[in-house]
C-alpha positions as CSV (number, residue, x, y, z in Angstrom):
1,M,-7.3,26.8,9.5
2,K,-7.5,22.9,10.0
3,C,-6.7,21.2,12.9
4,P,-4.4,18.0,12.6
5,C,-7.5,15.8,13.7
6,E,-10.0,17.6,11.7
7,I,-7.4,16.5,8.6
8,I,-7.0,13.0,10.1
9,V,-11.1,12.4,10.4
10,W,-11.7,14.0,6.9
11,N,-8.6,12.6,5.0
12,V,-6.2,9.7,6.7
13,L,-9.1,7.5,8.1
14,P,-11.3,7.4,4.7
15,S,-8.1,6.8,3.2
16,I,-6.5,4.0,5.3
17,R,-10.3,2.4,5.1
18,A,-10.3,2.7,1.2
19,A,-7.1,1.2,1.1
20,L,-8.0,-1.7,3.2
21,V,-11.1,-2.0,1.4
22,E,-9.4,-2.4,-1.6
23,E,-7.3,-4.9,-0.6
24,L,-10.0,-7.2,0.6
25,V,-12.2,-7.0,-1.8
26,K,-9.3,-7.6,-4.4
27,S,-8.5,-10.7,-2.5
28,G,-12.5,-12.1,-3.2
29,I,-14.3,-10.9,-0.1
30,S,-17.7,-9.1,-1.3
31,Q,-18.5,-5.8,-0.6
32,K,-21.3,-6.7,1.6
33,E,-18.9,-9.2,3.9
34,V,-16.1,-6.2,3.9
35,S,-18.5,-4.0,5.5
36,K,-19.4,-6.1,8.1
37,M,-16.1,-6.8,9.2
38,L,-15.2,-3.3,9.3
39,G,-18.3,-2.3,10.8
40,I,-19.0,0.2,8.1
41,T,-22.2,0.5,5.7
42,P,-22.5,-1.3,2.5
43,A,-22.5,2.0,1.0
44,A,-19.5,2.9,2.3
45,V,-17.6,0.3,0.8
46,S,-19.0,0.9,-2.4
47,Q,-17.8,4.4,-2.2
48,Y,-14.2,3.5,-1.1
49,V,-14.3,1.0,-4.0
50,S,-15.5,3.2,-6.4
51,K,-12.8,5.9,-5.4
52,K,-15.8,8.4,-4.7
53,R,-14.3,8.6,-0.9
54,G,-11.1,8.0,0.8
55,H,-8.0,8.4,-1.8
56,K,-6.9,12.0,-1.0
57,I,-3.6,10.5,0.1
58,D,-0.7,8.1,-1.2
59,F,0.9,6.2,1.5
60,K,4.6,5.3,1.6
61,D,5.5,1.7,1.2
62,D,5.5,1.1,4.9
63,V,2.3,2.2,5.3
64,K,1.1,0.2,2.5
65,D,3.0,-3.1,3.8
66,E,1.1,-2.7,7.3
67,I,-2.2,-2.4,5.4
68,K,-1.8,-5.2,3.2
69,R,-0.6,-7.4,6.7
70,L,-3.9,-5.8,8.3
71,A,-5.9,-6.9,5.1
72,S,-4.3,-10.7,5.7
73,D,-5.0,-10.9,9.6
74,I,-8.6,-9.9,8.8
75,R,-8.8,-12.4,6.3
76,R,-7.4,-14.9,8.3
77,G,-9.8,-14.2,11.3
78,G,-6.6,-13.1,13.4
79,I,-8.1,-9.6,14.2
80,D,-11.0,-9.4,16.6
81,N,-11.1,-5.5,16.3
82,P,-9.4,-3.7,13.3
83,A,-10.2,-0.6,14.6
84,L,-7.2,-0.9,16.8
85,K,-4.8,-1.7,13.9
86,I,-6.1,1.1,12.0
87,C,-5.4,3.5,14.7
88,K,-1.7,2.4,14.8
89,I,-1.6,2.8,10.9
90,C,-2.6,6.3,11.4
91,M,-0.2,6.8,14.2
92,M,2.4,5.5,11.7
93,L,1.3,8.3,9.5
94,R,1.1,10.9,12.0
95,A,4.8,10.2,12.9
96,D,5.5,12.0,9.5
97,E,3.5,14.7,9.0
98,S,4.7,15.1,5.4
99,D,2.7,12.3,4.3
100,W,-1.0,13.3,5.1
101,N,-0.9,17.2,6.1
102,K,-0.9,18.2,2.4
103,A,-4.5,16.3,1.9
């Protein structure tokens, strides 16, 4: 049996990051710059883009909208610490266990 925190770390957070990376790269930001913005390695960004990591969860529209909003805020330079907003998105998901507990 996996505890919820383990599922969050292995499935939910990587899925949020993958969706965020996808939005940022789609907007024309280089993978190298995305890695700097998010404080993750270029290799991690590459794996998110190539769908080798973080694609186990299909998000509902409200979560997708929050991820898009975060990507937009990051592009505009309006977010000092993306991790805090990622945490809020994770809490949105945790509120509806059916969204992530199947992963």
